[in-house]
C-alpha positions as CSV (number, residue, x, y, z in Angstrom):
1,M,-0.2,0.2,0.2
2,S,1.2,3.7,-0.9
3,A,0.5,6.3,1.6
4,H,0.2,8.7,-1.2
5,L,-2.3,6.9,-3.8
6,F,-5.8,7.8,-3.2
7,V,-9.3,7.3,-5.2
8,G,-11.9,9.8,-5.0
9,L,-15.7,9.5,-5.5
10,M,-18.3,12.2,-6.2
11,S,-21.8,12.1,-7.2
12,G,-23.0,15.7,-7.2
13,T,-26.3,17.5,-6.9
14,S,-26.7,17.0,-10.5
15,L,-27.4,13.4,-9.9
16,D,-26.0,12.5,-13.4
17,G,-23.6,10.1,-12.2
18,V,-20.3,8.8,-10.5
19,D,-17.1,10.3,-11.1
20,A,-13.7,8.7,-9.7
21,V,-10.1,9.5,-9.5
22,L,-7.1,8.0,-8.8
23,A,-4.8,10.7,-7.4
24,D,-1.2,11.0,-6.4
25,F,-0.3,13.3,-3.6
26,S,3.5,12.1,-3.3
27,A,4.1,15.8,-4.7
28,A,1.5,18.4,-6.4
29,P,-1.7,16.2,-6.9
30,R,-2.0,14.8,-9.9
31,V,-4.7,12.6,-11.4
32,L,-3.3,9.3,-12.9
33,A,-6.8,7.7,-13.8
34,Q,-10.4,8.6,-14.2
35,A,-13.6,6.8,-14.6
36,S,-17.3,7.5,-14.9
37,R,-20.6,6.2,-14.6
38,N,-24.1,7.1,-15.4
39,M,-26.8,7.6,-12.5
40,P,-29.4,4.6,-12.8
41,E,-32.4,6.7,-13.5
42,E,-34.7,4.8,-10.8
43,L,-31.7,5.6,-8.2
44,K,-31.8,9.1,-9.5
45,Q,-35.6,9.5,-8.9
46,E,-35.5,8.0,-5.3
47,L,-32.6,10.5,-4.5
48,L,-34.3,13.0,-5.6
49,A,-37.3,12.2,-3.8
50,L,-35.6,12.0,-0.7
51,N,-34.7,15.4,-0.7
52,S,-38.4,16.1,0.7
53,P,-40.0,14.5,3.7
54,G,-42.2,11.7,2.5
55,D,-43.2,8.1,3.2
56,N,-41.3,5.3,5.0
57,E,-38.1,7.6,4.8
58,L,-35.8,5.8,6.5
59,H,-36.1,2.2,4.9
60,R,-36.1,3.8,1.7
61,A,-32.9,6.2,2.6
62,A,-31.3,2.9,3.4
63,L,-31.8,1.1,0.5
64,A,-31.1,4.1,-1.8
65,A,-27.5,4.3,0.2
66,N,-26.9,0.5,-0.5
67,A,-27.6,0.9,-4.2
68,L,-25.3,4.0,-4.4
69,A,-22.4,2.0,-2.2
70,R,-22.4,-0.7,-5.1
71,L,-23.0,2.2,-8.0
72,Y,-19.4,3.5,-6.3
73,A,-18.0,-0.1,-6.4
74,L,-18.6,-0.8,-9.9
75,T,-17.3,2.9,-10.5
76,V,-13.9,2.1,-8.2
77,Q,-13.6,-0.8,-10.4
78,D,-13.3,0.2,-13.7
79,L,-11.2,3.2,-12.3
80,L,-8.6,0.0,-10.8
81,A,-9.0,-1.7,-14.2
82,Q,-7.6,1.4,-15.9
83,A,-5.0,1.8,-13.2
84,S,-3.7,-1.8,-14.0
85,E,-2.4,-0.7,-17.1
86,Q,-0.1,1.6,-15.5
87,G,1.2,-1.3,-13.5
88,I,-1.1,0.1,-10.2
89,G,-2.7,-2.4,-8.5
90,R,-5.2,-2.2,-5.4
91,H,-2.5,-2.9,-3.0
92,D,-1.2,0.4,-3.8
93,V,-4.0,2.2,-3.1
94,A,-4.4,3.5,0.6
95,A,-8.1,4.6,0.8
96,I,-11.1,5.8,-0.9
97,G,-12.2,9.2,-0.1
98,A,-16.5,8.8,-0.6
99,H,-18.5,11.8,0.1
100,G,-21.9,10.2,-0.5
101,Q,-25.1,11.7,-1.7
102,T,-26.6,14.8,0.0
103,V,-30.2,14.7,0.6
104,R,-30.8,17.2,3.5
105,H,-28.4,20.0,4.9
106,R,-29.7,22.1,7.6
107,P,-26.5,23.2,9.5
108,Q,-26.6,25.5,12.2
109,S,-30.6,24.5,13.0
110,F,-32.8,23.6,15.3
111,S,-31.3,25.4,18.3
112,G,-27.6,23.3,17.7
113,P,-25.3,22.3,15.4
114,G,-28.2,21.1,12.7
115,Y,-27.4,18.3,10.6
116,T,-26.2,17.2,7.1
117,W,-27.2,13.8,5.8
118,Q,-25.3,12.3,3.1
119,L,-26.5,8.9,1.9
120,N,-23.6,6.6,1.7
121,N,-23.0,2.9,3.1
122,P,-19.0,3.3,3.4
123,A,-18.9,-0.1,5.3
124,L,-20.5,-1.9,2.4
125,L,-18.0,0.1,0.0
126,A,-15.1,-1.1,1.8
127,E,-16.3,-4.8,1.8
128,L,-17.2,-4.5,-2.1
129,T,-13.9,-3.2,-3.0
130,G,-11.3,-4.4,-0.3
131,L,-9.9,-0.9,0.1
132,D,-10.4,1.4,3.0
133,V,-13.1,4.1,2.6
134,V,-12.8,7.6,4.6
135,A,-16.6,9.1,5.0
136,D,-18.7,11.6,6.6
137,F,-16.5,14.3,5.7
138,R,-19.1,17.2,7.1
139,T,-20.4,16.3,10.5
140,A,-17.0,17.0,12.4
141,D,-17.5,20.9,11.2
142,L,-21.1,21.3,12.0
143,A,-20.1,19.7,15.6
144,A,-17.6,22.7,15.6
145,G,-20.1,25.0,15.0
146,G,-19.8,25.0,11.2
147,Q,-21.8,24.9,8.2
148,G,-20.1,21.6,7.1
149,A,-19.7,23.2,3.7
150,P,-18.1,23.9,1.0
151,L,-15.6,21.4,1.6
152,V,-13.1,22.2,-1.3
153,P,-11.7,25.8,-0.8
154,G,-8.8,24.0,1.0
155,F,-8.1,21.9,-2.2
156,H,-8.7,24.6,-4.2
157,A,-6.1,26.2,-2.5
158,A,-3.7,23.7,-2.6
159,L,-3.7,23.5,-6.3
160,W,-3.8,27.1,-7.6
161,A,-3.2,29.9,-4.6
162,R,-0.3,31.9,-5.7
163,S,1.1,35.3,-4.5
164,G,0.1,38.2,-6.4
165,L,-2.8,36.7,-8.2
166,E,-6.5,37.6,-7.6
167,M,-8.7,34.6,-8.0
168,G,-12.0,32.6,-7.8
169,V,-12.6,29.0,-8.4
170,L,-16.4,28.3,-9.3
171,N,-17.6,24.6,-9.0
172,I,-20.8,24.7,-10.9
173,G,-22.5,21.5,-10.2
174,G,-26.2,21.2,-8.8
175,I,-25.4,24.1,-6.8
176,S,-22.6,26.7,-7.4
177,N,-19.9,27.3,-4.7
178,L,-17.3,29.7,-4.9
179,T,-13.7,29.8,-3.5
180,L,-11.8,33.1,-3.2
181,L,-8.2,32.9,-3.4
182,P,-6.9,36.4,-2.6
183,S,-3.3,37.6,-3.4
184,T,-3.0,38.2,0.5
185,G,-5.2,37.0,3.1
186,P,-7.2,33.9,3.9
187,V,-8.9,31.8,1.6
188,T,-12.6,31.7,2.0
189,G,-15.5,30.6,-0.1
190,F,-19.4,29.7,0.3
191,D,-22.1,28.5,-1.8
192,C,-23.6,31.0,-4.4
193,G,-26.9,29.4,-4.8
194,P,-28.3,27.5,-7.9
195,G,-26.1,26.1,-10.4
196,N,-27.1,23.5,-12.7
197,A,-30.1,21.9,-10.6
198,L,-32.8,23.8,-11.9
199,M,-31.8,24.3,-15.4
200,D,-31.6,20.5,-15.5
201,H,-34.8,20.2,-14.1
202,W,-36.7,22.5,-16.6
203,C,-34.6,20.8,-19.4
204,Q,-35.9,17.3,-18.5
205,R,-39.7,18.4,-18.0
206,H,-39.8,20.0,-21.0
207,T,-37.1,18.0,-23.6
208,D,-36.8,14.8,-22.1
209,Q,-33.2,15.4,-22.1
210,A,-31.0,15.2,-18.7
211,F,-29.4,18.3,-19.3
212,D,-29.0,21.4,-21.8
213,A,-26.1,20.3,-24.0
214,G,-23.6,23.0,-24.1
215,G,-26.4,25.6,-23.3
216,C,-28.0,25.4,-26.6
217,W,-31.5,25.4,-25.8
218,A,-31.1,28.1,-23.5
219,A,-29.2,30.2,-26.3
220,S,-32.3,29.7,-28.5
221,G,-34.4,31.7,-25.8
222,E,-34.3,35.2,-24.4
223,V,-34.1,36.5,-20.9
224,L,-37.0,37.2,-19.1
225,P,-36.4,40.0,-16.9
226,D,-39.5,40.2,-14.7
227,L,-38.8,36.4,-14.0
228,L,-35.1,36.9,-13.4
229,N,-35.8,39.8,-10.9
230,R,-38.3,37.6,-9.0
231,M,-35.6,35.3,-8.9
232,L,-33.3,37.4,-7.7
233,D,-35.1,38.6,-4.5
234,E,-34.1,35.1,-3.0
235,P,-32.9,36.3,0.4
236,F,-30.2,33.5,0.3
237,F,-28.4,35.8,-2.4
238,T,-27.8,38.8,-0.3
239,Q,-27.3,36.7,2.9
240,A,-23.5,37.5,4.0
241,P,-21.1,34.1,4.5
242,P,-20.4,32.0,5.9
243,K,-23.4,30.4,4.0
244,S,-24.3,26.9,2.3
245,T,-27.3,25.8,0.6
246,G,-28.4,22.9,-1.5
247,R,-31.9,21.3,-2.9
248,D,-33.4,22.1,0.1
249,L,-33.9,25.7,-0.7
250,F,-33.5,25.5,-4.8
251,H,-36.2,22.5,-5.9
252,P,-38.9,22.7,-8.1
253,Q,-41.5,24.2,-5.8
254,W,-39.0,27.0,-5.6
255,L,-38.9,27.5,-9.4
256,A,-42.7,26.8,-9.3
257,S,-43.3,30.2,-7.0
258,K,-41.1,32.4,-8.9
259,L,-43.1,31.5,-12.1
260,A,-46.1,32.5,-10.0
261,G,-48.8,30.6,-12.2
262,Q,-47.4,31.7,-15.3
263,A,-45.6,28.8,-16.8
264,Q,-48.1,27.9,-19.5
265,Q,-48.0,31.2,-20.7
266,L,-44.1,31.7,-21.1
267,R,-41.7,29.7,-23.9
268,P,-40.1,26.7,-22.2
269,Q,-36.6,27.9,-23.6
270,D,-37.1,31.5,-22.5
271,V,-37.6,30.1,-19.0
272,Q,-34.4,27.9,-19.5
273,A,-32.3,31.2,-21.1
274,T,-33.6,33.1,-17.7
275,L,-32.6,30.4,-15.2
276,T,-29.1,30.0,-17.1
277,A,-28.8,34.0,-16.3
278,L,-29.8,33.4,-13.0
279,T,-26.8,30.9,-12.2
280,A,-24.7,33.2,-14.1
281,S,-25.9,36.4,-12.1
282,V,-25.5,35.1,-8.7
283,C,-22.0,33.8,-9.6
284,A,-20.7,36.9,-11.0
285,D,-22.3,39.0,-8.3
286,H,-20.7,37.4,-5.4
287,L,-17.4,37.1,-7.3
288,L,-17.6,41.0,-7.7
289,R,-18.7,41.6,-4.3
290,Y,-16.1,39.5,-2.4
291,L,-13.2,39.6,-4.6
292,P,-13.5,42.8,-6.4
293,R,-10.0,42.7,-7.8
294,A,-10.3,39.1,-9.2
295,Q,-8.0,38.7,-12.4
296,E,-9.1,35.0,-13.0
297,L,-12.1,32.6,-12.7
298,L,-11.2,28.9,-12.9
299,V,-14.6,27.0,-13.7
300,C,-15.3,23.6,-12.9
301,G,-18.2,20.6,-12.5
302,G,-20.5,20.3,-15.5
303,G,-21.5,24.1,-15.7
304,A,-17.9,24.7,-17.2
305,L,-19.3,22.2,-20.1
306,N,-22.1,24.7,-20.5
307,G,-20.9,27.3,-23.2
308,Q,-24.1,29.7,-23.2
309,L,-23.0,29.8,-19.2
310,M,-19.8,30.5,-19.4
311,H,-20.3,33.1,-22.3
312,Q,-23.0,34.9,-19.7
313,L,-20.2,34.5,-17.0
314,Q,-17.5,36.3,-19.3
315,A,-19.9,39.0,-20.1
316,R,-20.7,40.0,-16.4
317,L,-17.2,39.8,-15.6
318,P,-15.4,41.6,-18.6
319,Q,-12.2,42.3,-16.5
320,V,-11.9,38.7,-15.3
321,R,-10.5,36.0,-17.2
322,V,-13.1,33.4,-17.3
323,Q,-11.8,30.1,-18.5
324,P,-12.2,26.1,-17.4
325,T,-9.5,24.7,-14.6
326,D,-8.5,22.7,-17.8
327,A,-6.2,25.6,-18.4
328,R,-4.6,25.2,-14.9
329,G,-3.8,21.7,-15.3
330,L,-7.0,19.4,-13.9
331,P,-9.9,19.1,-16.1
332,A,-13.3,20.7,-15.3
333,M,-14.9,17.1,-14.4
334,Q,-12.0,15.8,-12.0
335,V,-11.8,18.3,-9.6
336,E,-14.5,17.2,-7.3
337,A,-13.5,14.1,-7.2
338,S,-10.2,14.7,-6.9
339,A,-10.9,17.1,-4.1
340,F,-12.1,13.8,-2.1
341,A,-9.1,12.1,-2.6
342,W,-7.5,14.8,-1.0
343,L,-9.7,14.7,1.8
344,A,-9.2,11.0,2.4
345,W,-5.2,12.3,1.8
346,C,-5.9,14.9,4.6
347,W,-7.4,12.2,7.0
348,F,-4.6,9.8,6.9
349,E,-2.3,12.7,7.3
350,R,-4.5,13.7,10.3
351,Q,-4.1,17.4,8.6
352,P,-7.1,19.8,9.2
353,A,-8.9,20.1,5.8
354,S,-11.8,22.3,6.8
355,R,-11.0,26.4,6.8
356,A,-13.0,27.9,9.4
357,E,-12.9,31.1,7.5
358,V,-15.3,29.0,4.9
359,T,-17.7,27.2,7.1
360,G,-17.8,29.7,10.4
361,A,-16.6,26.9,12.5
362,R,-14.8,27.4,15.9
363,A,-11.4,26.2,14.0
364,A,-10.3,23.8,11.5
365,R,-11.0,20.3,11.8
366,V,-9.8,17.0,10.5
367,L,-12.6,15.6,8.5
368,G,-13.7,12.1,8.0
369,A,-14.0,8.6,9.6
370,L,-12.4,5.6,8.3
371,Y,-14.1,2.4,7.6
372,P,-11.4,0.0,7.3
373,A,-11.4,-2.9,5.0
374,T,-10.1,-6.6,5.0
375,R,-7.1,-6.7,2.6
């Protein structure tokens, strides 16, 4: 076993699939292999349903967690098959970092730390893969008074922070989160609001496509100013950090309330254009508000592949160089999975991975819990 080779797994709020990387942390982080699997539609719909109260939730959540662990294991199997071509075997890998699937996120609530719930079965994943698993990355930060999110700013800083450059790193998955890497001073970050979640919902509802490939459908429509203004009236957007959010807030019912019964009167492509403008607007606004001298914005996650969204970000940030993280050495679709490999590495090093400036916790904490495998 090598103490510097780790697998990272991520299935984000977009619920489009599972991404896995094998990362080497012996020096500067680098990805050695990558694999992905689509999310089965039945599992996707159940995970979406579990974001809201429903019948027999505990039983359904347990079964969904088992199904997700099996999908994770299959993705790891694909990844290890690729790694074997480089002479890397299972016993060379220290552990898997597995985030699980967030279905509820209510930090600092209910007169206490609140809770965050990531469906996962790391013990089953360890059993199926024969690899140690580090999971449950959020709760230590919640216990210390933090939001438990976002988790990735520390990783972004390890990769890209450099003196003399004011940089933001924007992850656009289902929800968008922004890391601020100032030329001097502490690294900060927070969730901005919706990323792809509402766009994907609207696209699937009206086109039967899981997402708006390249933003082409949005580009065929026109932004509706009145609708955009109603959406931008959401209090979360002006809330000061630290802050985090999820499908608990930005769900189809939220969108329906903003449409105010007018959905049948509006062209669907115009609503899609407006949802794309919403994501671009809130992300650009947060960057300008909290890093006004930003010179560069690196974008990762599925949103980096949406050409219309990237165009709108650049239009709203004319003084900022907006580009995918590929330009800085890590493909946009590998960043989040790599971050969870890094979080697992941090656990093995007993290195605090959270940032109190990001989450609002009393101090940084070592994140995660170990589920050992029998090797």
